Structure formats: structure tokens, C-alpha cells
TIMIDREN-497256 format. One record per residue (C-alpha): residue number from 1; chain; x, y, z. Coordinates in steps of 0.1 Angstrom, whole numbers, plus 2048, in hexadecimal, padded with zeros to 3 digits. Layout:
// residues N
(pt NUM, "A", (X, Y, Z))
...
//
This chain:
// residues 445
(pt 1, "A", (800, 800, 800))
(pt 2, "A", (81D, 818, 808))
(pt 3, "A", (82C, 811, 7E6))
(pt 4, "A", (80B, 818, 7D5))
(pt 5, "A", (806, 838, 7E8))
(pt 6, "A", (829, 843, 7E0))
(pt 7, "A", (825, 83B, 7BB))
(pt 8, "A", (804, 84D, 7BA))
(pt 9, "A", (814, 86B, 7CA))
(pt 10, "A", (82E, 86E, 7AE))
(pt 11, "A", (812, 86B, 794))
(pt 12, "A", (7FE, 887, 7A4))
(pt 13, "A", (81D, 89D, 7A5))
(pt 14, "A", (825, 896, 780))
(pt 15, "A", (801, 89C, 775))
(pt 16, "A", (7FF, 8BD, 788))
(pt 17, "A", (821, 8C8, 77A))
(pt 18, "A", (813, 8C0, 757))
(pt 19, "A", (7F3, 8D4, 75E))
(pt 20, "A", (808, 8F2, 76A))
(pt 21, "A", (81E, 8F0, 74B))
(pt 22, "A", (7FF, 8F2, 736))
(pt 23, "A", (7F5, 912, 748))
(pt 24, "A", (813, 924, 73B))
(pt 25, "A", (815, 915, 718))
(pt 26, "A", (7F1, 915, 70D))
(pt 27, "A", (7F4, 938, 6FD))
(pt 28, "A", (813, 930, 6E9))
(pt 29, "A", (809, 938, 6C6))
(pt 30, "A", (7E6, 940, 6BB))
(pt 31, "A", (7D9, 91D, 6B2))
(pt 32, "A", (7B6, 91A, 6C2))
(pt 33, "A", (7B4, 8F5, 6BC))
(pt 34, "A", (7D5, 8EF, 6CE))
(pt 35, "A", (7C8, 904, 6EB))
(pt 36, "A", (7A8, 8F0, 6ED))
(pt 37, "A", (7BC, 8D0, 6EF))
(pt 38, "A", (7D1, 8DE, 70B))
(pt 39, "A", (7B2, 8E8, 71F))
(pt 40, "A", (7A4, 8C5, 71B))
(pt 41, "A", (7C5, 8B6, 726))
(pt 42, "A", (7C4, 8CC, 745))
(pt 43, "A", (7A1, 8BF, 74D))
(pt 44, "A", (7AE, 89C, 74A))
(pt 45, "A", (7CA, 8A4, 762))
(pt 46, "A", (7B0, 8B2, 77B))
(pt 47, "A", (79B, 893, 779))
(pt 48, "A", (7B9, 87B, 77C))
(pt 49, "A", (7C8, 88D, 79A))
(pt 50, "A", (7A6, 88D, 7AB))
(pt 51, "A", (7A0, 869, 7A3))
(pt 52, "A", (7C2, 85D, 7B0))
(pt 53, "A", (7C0, 872, 7CF))
(pt 54, "A", (79E, 864, 7D8))
(pt 55, "A", (7A9, 840, 7D2))
(pt 56, "A", (7C5, 846, 7EB))
(pt 57, "A", (7AE, 856, 804))
(pt 58, "A", (794, 83A, 801))
(pt 59, "A", (7AD, 81F, 808))
(pt 60, "A", (7BA, 832, 826))
(pt 61, "A", (79A, 82E, 83A))
(pt 62, "A", (781, 81D, 823))
(pt 63, "A", (76A, 83B, 829))
(pt 64, "A", (74E, 839, 810))
(pt 65, "A", (749, 85F, 812))
(pt 66, "A", (769, 862, 7FE))
(pt 67, "A", (758, 850, 7E1))
(pt 68, "A", (739, 866, 7E4))
(pt 69, "A", (74D, 886, 7E4))
(pt 70, "A", (761, 87B, 7C6))
(pt 71, "A", (742, 872, 7B3))
(pt 72, "A", (733, 894, 7BC))
(pt 73, "A", (753, 8A5, 7B1))
(pt 74, "A", (753, 893, 78F))
(pt 75, "A", (72F, 89E, 789))
(pt 76, "A", (735, 8C2, 794))
(pt 77, "A", (755, 8C3, 77F))
(pt 78, "A", (744, 8B9, 75E))
(pt 79, "A", (725, 8CD, 765))
(pt 80, "A", (739, 8EC, 76D))
(pt 81, "A", (74F, 8E9, 74E))
(pt 82, "A", (731, 8E7, 737))
(pt 83, "A", (719, 8FF, 749))
(pt 84, "A", (734, 91A, 74D))
(pt 85, "A", (73C, 918, 728))
(pt 86, "A", (716, 91D, 720))
(pt 87, "A", (711, 93A, 738))
(pt 88, "A", (734, 949, 733))
(pt 89, "A", (736, 948, 70D))
(pt 90, "A", (75A, 950, 704))
(pt 91, "A", (767, 94B, 727))
(pt 92, "A", (78C, 946, 731))
(pt 93, "A", (78F, 920, 732))
(pt 94, "A", (7B0, 923, 744))
(pt 95, "A", (7A1, 937, 760))
(pt 96, "A", (785, 91D, 763))
(pt 97, "A", (79D, 900, 763))
(pt 98, "A", (7B2, 910, 77E))
(pt 99, "A", (794, 917, 793))
(pt 100, "A", (789, 8F3, 792))
(pt 101, "A", (7AC, 8E6, 798))
(pt 102, "A", (7B1, 8FB, 7B7))
(pt 103, "A", (78E, 8F2, 7C4))
(pt 104, "A", (795, 8CD, 7BF))
(pt 105, "A", (7B7, 8CE, 7D1))
(pt 106, "A", (7A6, 8DF, 7EE))
(pt 107, "A", (78A, 8C6, 7F1))
(pt 108, "A", (7A0, 8A7, 7F0))
(pt 109, "A", (7B8, 8B6, 809))
(pt 110, "A", (79C, 8BE, 820))
(pt 111, "A", (78F, 89A, 81C))
(pt 112, "A", (7B2, 88F, 828))
(pt 113, "A", (7B1, 8A7, 846))
(pt 114, "A", (78D, 8A7, 851))
(pt 115, "A", (770, 897, 83E))
(pt 116, "A", (756, 8AD, 84D))
(pt 117, "A", (768, 8CC, 841))
(pt 118, "A", (76B, 8BD, 81E))
(pt 119, "A", (745, 8B6, 81C))
(pt 120, "A", (73D, 8D9, 827))
(pt 121, "A", (756, 8E8, 80F))
(pt 122, "A", (748, 8D3, 7F2))
(pt 123, "A", (724, 8DE, 7F9))
(pt 124, "A", (72F, 903, 7FA))
(pt 125, "A", (743, 900, 7DB))
(pt 126, "A", (726, 8EF, 7C8))
(pt 127, "A", (70E, 90B, 7D3))
(pt 128, "A", (728, 925, 7CA))
(pt 129, "A", (72D, 917, 7A7))
(pt 130, "A", (708, 917, 7A1))
(pt 131, "A", (704, 93A, 7AD))
(pt 132, "A", (721, 947, 799))
(pt 133, "A", (713, 93B, 778))
(pt 134, "A", (6FC, 95A, 779))
(pt 135, "A", (717, 974, 780))
(pt 136, "A", (71F, 97B, 75B))
(pt 137, "A", (6FA, 980, 755))
(pt 138, "A", (6F9, 999, 771))
(pt 139, "A", (717, 9AC, 763))
(pt 140, "A", (708, 9AC, 741))
(pt 141, "A", (6E5, 9B6, 74B))
(pt 142, "A", (6ED, 9D1, 764))
(pt 143, "A", (700, 9ED, 752))
(pt 144, "A", (701, A06, 76F))
(pt 145, "A", (718, 9F2, 786))
(pt 146, "A", (734, A0C, 781))
(pt 147, "A", (71D, A28, 78D))
(pt 148, "A", (718, A1B, 7B0))
(pt 149, "A", (73A, A23, 7BE))
(pt 150, "A", (72F, A36, 7DE))
(pt 151, "A", (714, A1D, 7E4))
(pt 152, "A", (72D, A01, 7E4))
(pt 153, "A", (741, A14, 7FF))
(pt 154, "A", (723, A19, 815))
(pt 155, "A", (719, 9F4, 812))
(pt 156, "A", (73C, 9E8, 819))
(pt 157, "A", (741, 9FD, 838))
(pt 158, "A", (71E, 9F4, 845))
(pt 159, "A", (725, 9CF, 842))
(pt 160, "A", (747, 9D1, 853))
(pt 161, "A", (738, 9E7, 86F))
(pt 162, "A", (71C, 9CE, 875))
(pt 163, "A", (736, 9B2, 877))
(pt 164, "A", (749, 9C7, 890))
(pt 165, "A", (72B, 9CB, 8A6))
(pt 166, "A", (71D, 9A7, 8A5))
(pt 167, "A", (73B, 992, 89B))
(pt 168, "A", (749, 974, 8AF))
(pt 169, "A", (76E, 972, 8B5))
(pt 170, "A", (77E, 953, 8A5))
(pt 171, "A", (7A3, 94C, 8A4))
(pt 172, "A", (7AB, 96F, 8B1))
(pt 173, "A", (797, 982, 897))
(pt 174, "A", (774, 991, 89D))
(pt 175, "A", (767, 98F, 87A))
(pt 176, "A", (750, 971, 87A))
(pt 177, "A", (72A, 971, 87A))
(pt 178, "A", (71B, 951, 888))
(pt 179, "A", (6F7, 949, 881))
(pt 180, "A", (6E9, 927, 88F))
(pt 181, "A", (70C, 918, 88E))
(pt 182, "A", (713, 924, 86B))
(pt 183, "A", (730, 93D, 86A))
(pt 184, "A", (73B, 954, 84E))
(pt 185, "A", (753, 970, 849))
(pt 186, "A", (742, 98F, 838))
(pt 187, "A", (764, 9A0, 832))
(pt 188, "A", (76B, 985, 817))
(pt 189, "A", (74D, 993, 803))
(pt 190, "A", (752, 9B7, 80C))
(pt 191, "A", (775, 9B7, 7FC))
(pt 192, "A", (764, 9B1, 7DA))
(pt 193, "A", (74C, 9CE, 7E1))
(pt 194, "A", (76A, 9E2, 7EB))
(pt 195, "A", (77A, 9DD, 7C9))
(pt 196, "A", (75A, 9E8, 7B8))
(pt 197, "A", (75A, A07, 7CE))
(pt 198, "A", (77D, A13, 7C6))
(pt 199, "A", (77A, A0A, 7A1))
(pt 200, "A", (758, A1B, 79D))
(pt 201, "A", (762, A3C, 7AF))
(pt 202, "A", (786, A40, 7A3))
(pt 203, "A", (780, A39, 77E))
(pt 204, "A", (766, A54, 77B))
(pt 205, "A", (77C, A6F, 78B))
(pt 206, "A", (79E, A6C, 79D))
(pt 207, "A", (7A8, A90, 7A5))
(pt 208, "A", (7BA, A96, 7C7))
(pt 209, "A", (799, A9F, 7D9))
(pt 210, "A", (789, A7F, 7CD))
(pt 211, "A", (7A7, A6A, 7D7))
(pt 212, "A", (7A7, A79, 7FA))
(pt 213, "A", (782, A70, 7FF))
(pt 214, "A", (786, A4D, 7F1))
(pt 215, "A", (7A5, A47, 805))
(pt 216, "A", (792, A51, 825))
(pt 217, "A", (776, A38, 81D))
(pt 218, "A", (78F, A1D, 815))
(pt 219, "A", (7A1, A24, 836))
(pt 220, "A", (780, A1F, 848))
(pt 221, "A", (77D, 9FC, 839))
(pt 222, "A", (7A1, 9F4, 843))
(pt 223, "A", (79D, A02, 867))
(pt 224, "A", (77E, 9EE, 86E))
(pt 225, "A", (791, 9CE, 864))
(pt 226, "A", (7AE, 9D8, 87A))
(pt 227, "A", (797, 9DD, 898))
(pt 228, "A", (788, 9BB, 890))
(pt 229, "A", (7AC, 9AD, 891))
(pt 230, "A", (7A9, 9A1, 86D))
(pt 231, "A", (7CB, 9AE, 864))
(pt 232, "A", (7CE, 997, 845))
(pt 233, "A", (7AE, 9A5, 837))
(pt 234, "A", (7B8, 9C9, 83F))
(pt 235, "A", (7D9, 9C3, 82C))
(pt 236, "A", (7C6, 9B5, 80D))
(pt 237, "A", (7AF, 9D4, 80D))
(pt 238, "A", (7CC, 9EC, 812))
(pt 239, "A", (7E3, 9DE, 7F7))
(pt 240, "A", (7C6, 9DA, 7DE))
(pt 241, "A", (7BC, 9FF, 7E2))
(pt 242, "A", (7E0, A0B, 7DE))
(pt 243, "A", (7E6, 9F8, 7BE))
(pt 244, "A", (7C4, A01, 7AE))
(pt 245, "A", (7C9, A26, 7B8))
(pt 246, "A", (7EC, A26, 7A9))
(pt 247, "A", (7E0, A15, 789))
(pt 248, "A", (7C2, A2D, 785))
(pt 249, "A", (7D5, A4D, 78B))
(pt 250, "A", (7F7, A43, 77E))
(pt 251, "A", (807, A54, 79C))
(pt 252, "A", (821, A3F, 7AD))
(pt 253, "A", (824, A57, 7CA))
(pt 254, "A", (802, A4A, 7D7))
(pt 255, "A", (811, A27, 7D9))
(pt 256, "A", (831, A33, 7EA))
(pt 257, "A", (81F, A49, 803))
(pt 258, "A", (805, A2D, 80A))
(pt 259, "A", (820, A13, 810))
(pt 260, "A", (832, A2B, 827))
(pt 261, "A", (812, A32, 83B))
(pt 262, "A", (80A, A0C, 83B))
(pt 263, "A", (82C, A04, 84A))
(pt 264, "A", (827, A1E, 866))
(pt 265, "A", (804, A0F, 86C))
(pt 266, "A", (813, 9EC, 86E))
(pt 267, "A", (82B, 9F8, 889))
(pt 268, "A", (80E, A07, 89D))
(pt 269, "A", (7FA, 9E7, 899))
(pt 270, "A", (818, 9D4, 8A7))
(pt 271, "A", (819, 9EA, 8C5))
(pt 272, "A", (7F3, 9E8, 8CC))
(pt 273, "A", (7EA, 9C4, 8C6))
(pt 274, "A", (7F9, 9A7, 8D9))
(pt 275, "A", (7EF, 98D, 8C0))
(pt 276, "A", (803, 9A1, 8A5))
(pt 277, "A", (821, 9A0, 8BC))
(pt 278, "A", (81D, 97A, 8C1))
(pt 279, "A", (81B, 975, 89B))
(pt 280, "A", (83A, 98A, 895))
(pt 281, "A", (84D, 977, 8B0))
(pt 282, "A", (842, 956, 8A1))
(pt 283, "A", (84E, 962, 87F))
(pt 284, "A", (870, 96D, 88C))
(pt 285, "A", (877, 94D, 8A1))
(pt 286, "A", (85A, 935, 8A4))
(pt 287, "A", (86F, 91B, 8B7))
(pt 288, "A", (876, 933, 8D4))
(pt 289, "A", (851, 936, 8DC))
(pt 290, "A", (845, 915, 8CE))
(pt 291, "A", (830, 90F, 8EE))
(pt 292, "A", (81E, 930, 8EC))
(pt 293, "A", (81B, 93F, 8C9))
(pt 294, "A", (834, 92E, 8B2))
(pt 295, "A", (826, 90B, 8B0))
(pt 296, "A", (811, 910, 891))
(pt 297, "A", (82E, 91F, 87C))
(pt 298, "A", (847, 906, 88A))
(pt 299, "A", (831, 8E8, 881))
(pt 300, "A", (82B, 8F7, 85F))
(pt 301, "A", (850, 8F9, 858))
(pt 302, "A", (856, 8D5, 864))
(pt 303, "A", (83A, 8C9, 84D))
(pt 304, "A", (848, 8DC, 82F))
(pt 305, "A", (86B, 8CF, 835))
(pt 306, "A", (85F, 8AB, 83B))
(pt 307, "A", (84D, 8AA, 81A))
(pt 308, "A", (86B, 8B1, 804))
(pt 309, "A", (866, 8B4, 7DF))
(pt 310, "A", (84D, 897, 7D9))
(pt 311, "A", (83C, 895, 7FB))
(pt 312, "A", (836, 879, 813))
(pt 313, "A", (818, 86E, 800))
(pt 314, "A", (7F3, 877, 804))
(pt 315, "A", (7E7, 86A, 826))
(pt 316, "A", (80A, 864, 834))
(pt 317, "A", (812, 885, 844))
(pt 318, "A", (808, 894, 865))
(pt 319, "A", (7F3, 8B3, 85C))
(pt 320, "A", (7E0, 8B0, 87D))
(pt 321, "A", (7FF, 8BC, 88F))
(pt 322, "A", (7FA, 8DF, 880))
(pt 323, "A", (7E0, 8F5, 891))
(pt 324, "A", (7C5, 902, 87A))
(pt 325, "A", (7D4, 8EE, 85D))
(pt 326, "A", (7B4, 8EC, 84A))
(pt 327, "A", (7B2, 911, 844))
(pt 328, "A", (7D0, 928, 84A))
(pt 329, "A", (7EB, 90D, 847))
(pt 330, "A", (7DE, 8F4, 82D))
(pt 331, "A", (7FC, 8FD, 816))
(pt 332, "A", (813, 8EC, 830))
(pt 333, "A", (7FE, 8CC, 82F))
(pt 334, "A", (7FF, 8CC, 809))
(pt 335, "A", (825, 8D1, 80A))
(pt 336, "A", (829, 8B5, 823))
(pt 337, "A", (814, 89A, 811))
(pt 338, "A", (817, 8A4, 7EC))
(pt 339, "A", (839, 8B5, 7ED))
(pt 340, "A", (84A, 8D5, 7E3))
(pt 341, "A", (846, 8D1, 7BE))
(pt 342, "A", (820, 8CE, 7C2))
(pt 343, "A", (820, 8EC, 7D9))
(pt 344, "A", (834, 901, 7C0))
(pt 345, "A", (81C, 8F6, 7A4))
(pt 346, "A", (7FF, 903, 7B9))
(pt 347, "A", (811, 925, 7BB))
(pt 348, "A", (816, 925, 796))
(pt 349, "A", (7F1, 91E, 790))
(pt 350, "A", (7E9, 93C, 7A6))
(pt 351, "A", (802, 951, 792))
(pt 352, "A", (7F2, 944, 772))
(pt 353, "A", (7D0, 950, 77F))
(pt 354, "A", (7DE, 972, 788))
(pt 355, "A", (7EF, 976, 766))
(pt 356, "A", (7CE, 96F, 755))
(pt 357, "A", (7BC, 988, 76C))
(pt 358, "A", (7D5, 9A3, 764))
(pt 359, "A", (7D3, 99A, 73F))
(pt 360, "A", (7AD, 99D, 740))
(pt 361, "A", (7B0, 9BF, 751))
(pt 362, "A", (7C8, 9CC, 737))
(pt 363, "A", (7B2, 9C2, 719))
(pt 364, "A", (792, 9D1, 727))
(pt 365, "A", (789, 9F3, 719))
(pt 366, "A", (770, A00, 733))
(pt 367, "A", (784, A0F, 751))
(pt 368, "A", (76C, A02, 76C))
(pt 369, "A", (76F, 9DE, 761))
(pt 370, "A", (794, 9E1, 75B))
(pt 371, "A", (79B, 9EC, 77F))
(pt 372, "A", (782, 9D3, 78E))
(pt 373, "A", (795, 9B7, 77D))
(pt 374, "A", (7B6, 9C5, 789))
(pt 375, "A", (7AA, 9CB, 7AD))
(pt 376, "A", (79C, 9A8, 7B0))
(pt 377, "A", (7BC, 999, 7A1))
(pt 378, "A", (7D1, 9AC, 7BB))
(pt 379, "A", (7BA, 9A0, 7D7))
(pt 380, "A", (7BE, 97C, 7CB))
(pt 381, "A", (7E4, 97B, 7C7))
(pt 382, "A", (7EB, 98F, 7E6))
(pt 383, "A", (7D5, 977, 7FA))
(pt 384, "A", (7EA, 95A, 7EC))
(pt 385, "A", (80A, 96D, 7F6))
(pt 386, "A", (7FE, 972, 81A))
(pt 387, "A", (7F2, 94F, 81D))
(pt 388, "A", (811, 93E, 810))
(pt 389, "A", (828, 958, 81F))
(pt 390, "A", (81B, 951, 842))
(pt 391, "A", (81D, 92B, 83F))
(pt 392, "A", (841, 92C, 832))
(pt 393, "A", (84D, 946, 84C))
(pt 394, "A", (854, 95F, 830))
(pt 395, "A", (83E, 978, 842))
(pt 396, "A", (82B, 978, 863))
(pt 397, "A", (80B, 963, 862))
(pt 398, "A", (7EC, 978, 85B))
(pt 399, "A", (7D1, 95D, 85D))
(pt 400, "A", (7C8, 95F, 838))
(pt 401, "A", (7BA, 941, 825))
(pt 402, "A", (7C8, 932, 805))
(pt 403, "A", (7AE, 93A, 7EA))
(pt 404, "A", (798, 91D, 7DF))
(pt 405, "A", (7AD, 904, 7F3))
(pt 406, "A", (7AB, 90D, 818))
(pt 407, "A", (78C, 903, 82B))
(pt 408, "A", (774, 921, 82F))
(pt 409, "A", (752, 925, 81E))
(pt 410, "A", (754, 94B, 81D))
(pt 411, "A", (777, 94A, 80D))
(pt 412, "A", (76E, 930, 7F3))
(pt 413, "A", (74D, 941, 7EA))
(pt 414, "A", (75C, 964, 7E7))
(pt 415, "A", (779, 956, 7D2))
(pt 416, "A", (760, 945, 7BA))
(pt 417, "A", (74D, 965, 7B7))
(pt 418, "A", (76E, 977, 7B0))
(pt 419, "A", (777, 95F, 794))
(pt 420, "A", (754, 961, 786))
(pt 421, "A", (754, 987, 785))
(pt 422, "A", (775, 988, 772))
(pt 423, "A", (767, 96D, 75A))
(pt 424, "A", (748, 981, 755))
(pt 425, "A", (75C, 9A0, 74D))
(pt 426, "A", (772, 98C, 735))
(pt 427, "A", (753, 97F, 724))
(pt 428, "A", (744, 9A2, 722))
(pt 429, "A", (764, 9AF, 712))
(pt 430, "A", (765, 992, 6FA))
(pt 431, "A", (741, 997, 6EF))
(pt 432, "A", (749, 9BB, 6E4))
(pt 433, "A", (72E, 9CA, 6FA))
(pt 434, "A", (747, 9D8, 713))
(pt 435, "A", (75A, 9E9, 6F7))
(pt 436, "A", (73A, 9F8, 6EA))
(pt 437, "A", (731, A06, 70D))
(pt 438, "A", (754, A16, 710))
(pt 439, "A", (750, A26, 6ED))
(pt 440, "A", (72D, A33, 6F7))
(pt 441, "A", (73C, A43, 717))
(pt 442, "A", (757, A53, 703))
(pt 443, "A", (73D, A61, 6EA))
(pt 444, "A", (728, A6F, 707))
(pt 445, "A", (747, A7E, 717))
//
């Protein structure tokens, strides 16, 4: 059995490396038939990786729920591929494949760690995929989304304020709403509204007075998150605003002054919050405080080192030794059992998504959609940076999940919405309607 698990581990790594290779070679040349063949090969890789992983997981415990979840994943996989191509005519198939691949990795790793979490995650992902089918229709049928800039700001601040008043503190952060045992994190959805707010307001006018007002409202979002001790979320909001502001105005001084102010704010946060001091101490030397605050980071580093390049094999590691491994530190569990090569390929798939998001942003003519795509892309890749950086001790841990892989219904659902909005914008641009809207605005102007 050990030999079979080891062999299957090598096959999974090779298949995922092949999938990742296709991500960066699919656009070589302009042969559409060749690209379609590569997309189909990617889907074959997704199916085979999932099938092999579930075979291993089944023979570990002979848990019939593994078979049920695999059957459900296969159905969802094929339905999603076909339904999305119907509703998103002309969609980016690479972005769709990457979304499904990351979802699949997350679910089978959660099956390995905690079957109950995997079942909940699967149900949320299924509901999210069904809901997101209608997002391109919403983008296409509601032409005034770019005119609601201030309304987005009011809605975002209101939701964050409500959370601040009624939220329950979990893992040190007071940003969770719990209703009849079901908990969710509104800030995950507000961050999408936040991008709509800054894109809608700044693209219509970005003189100095407007920038000051928008910056003040953006600062309110960030300050509420800081008070709630959601420092990872506050960083994502802050960096997203700075980069979108710099891109809209073309003024690098905004970026430099913002980063300088952010650095000063980080020092103040370190002085004020004891949990920030603990995380910084754990980042500097986790072994010296392993009994108090450094256990999580230390166990994460042990797991990554133990896995080596090809991993110990699915089911043969000790992910349970890492506190909160299913959410904040799932990257360490992946590195331990599937190896460094597999982990690097995950990062490359994330980078592939980000490159596509930026490419979509560049090609769009209408400024509002251009900066929405850019802002959502920045949020996505910076969340990956925070998540992986904390796990590998590159930066202090911020308690941020790994998009589409970590356990967390709010995180998965908001990321699916993020992908779908960008796909909807891409489809709108490809249909020519977005170009016509931009031309009409120029004519009116």
C-alpha cells in the first residue's frame, strides 16, 4: 500500500506540473484548435488528479463518503464546464480551468484533514457555482453599475459597522457573524463592493479634492477592519486602494506616500495590539516562543521541510499537528504530503490567474470595468501573498486564507464571485458591447 501511495503521489505531481506547463504555453501562437486541445488536456489532468487522490483517500479509511464526494465533484465538474460555456459565451477557458483545479485541490485536501469540512465546502462551492452562472447576465443587463460609486461606499461601511457591533470574536478577530451555528465573514464580500466603489468614483473624476474624499472613505473601511483585529483584510483593502488609485491617476507619489503612511500605521498597530506583537515574535523566532505563540509557524516549517520535493504521500503526513491547518495553514499540509513541486505549481497557477486578470484589465476599453478587473486581480494575488508568506515565515502571519483551497465558506464564495465578475467583464468586452458603451460615453463627453 505504501508503494502504491508513493507511486500515485509521483503521478499526481507529474500531472499537476503538466497542467501548470499548459497554463503558460496555451497562448503560444494563434492557433485556436491547438488552444482548445490544451484546454481539454487540462481538464483531463484535473479529472485524473482528483480520481487518483480519491482512490488513495478511500483506501486509507474505507470511508464511503469519499466515493460520494468524488461522484459529486465529477458531476459538478462536467456541468460547470458546459453550463459556464453556455452562459459565458466567449469566456476565458484558462481562468475557468484554473478555478476548477484550485477548488478540486482544496476539497480533496479537506477530505484528508476533516471530512465534515470537506462536505460543507463542497456544498458551498456547488451553491456558489450555480449562483455565479447569472453574474454575466447581471453585468450585461445593468448598465449603470459604474454610477453607484458613493452608494457602494455607504453600503460597505454600513456592513462593516454592523459586523463591528454584532460580530463574534473567533481566532482573535472580531469579524464573524454567527446565525444559528452558521458563521460567515461579511468583509470577504465587502472587499468586492470596495473595488466597485473606488473604481466607480475615481474613474469619473480624480482631481485632488476627489482623491482626498475617496481616501477618507477608504480609510474608514480599513480602520473598522483594524479595530475588528482583521489585519490581513485591512492590508488587502489598503494595498488594493493604493494600486488602483495610482493606476487611475498615474501619480506614483500617491503610492509612495501611501506606503510610507501604511508603514507608520503598522508600527502603531504593533504598539497597540498584543496579538500583533505575538505574531511578529513568532515570525522572528518561532522556536523561542513555541509554547505560547510560535507553535503554528514552527509546525508549519517542520511540515514543509519534511515534505521535500515530492512529499510524503497523500495521507502519510501529520497535518493535525498544525493548529488551524484547514484554513490559514493548508499550504503547509499540501507541501508536506504532496511536496514542494506541487506547492510551487499551485503558486504558478495563482500567478497564471493574475496574469489573465491583468491582461483582461488591459484589453477593456471602459475605465470602470478596467479598474474593477485590476482591483479584483490585486486583491486576489495579494491574498495569496499574505497566505503563503505567513505559512513559510516570509512575513508575519495575518490569518488570511488561501483562495479556493482553504476551508471557509465566505472566502470560497467571495472568490468564486470575484472570478465570475472578471469572466463577465471579459465576455462583455469580447461581445463588443462594452466597447460600444465606451464609445457612446466619449461621444456624450
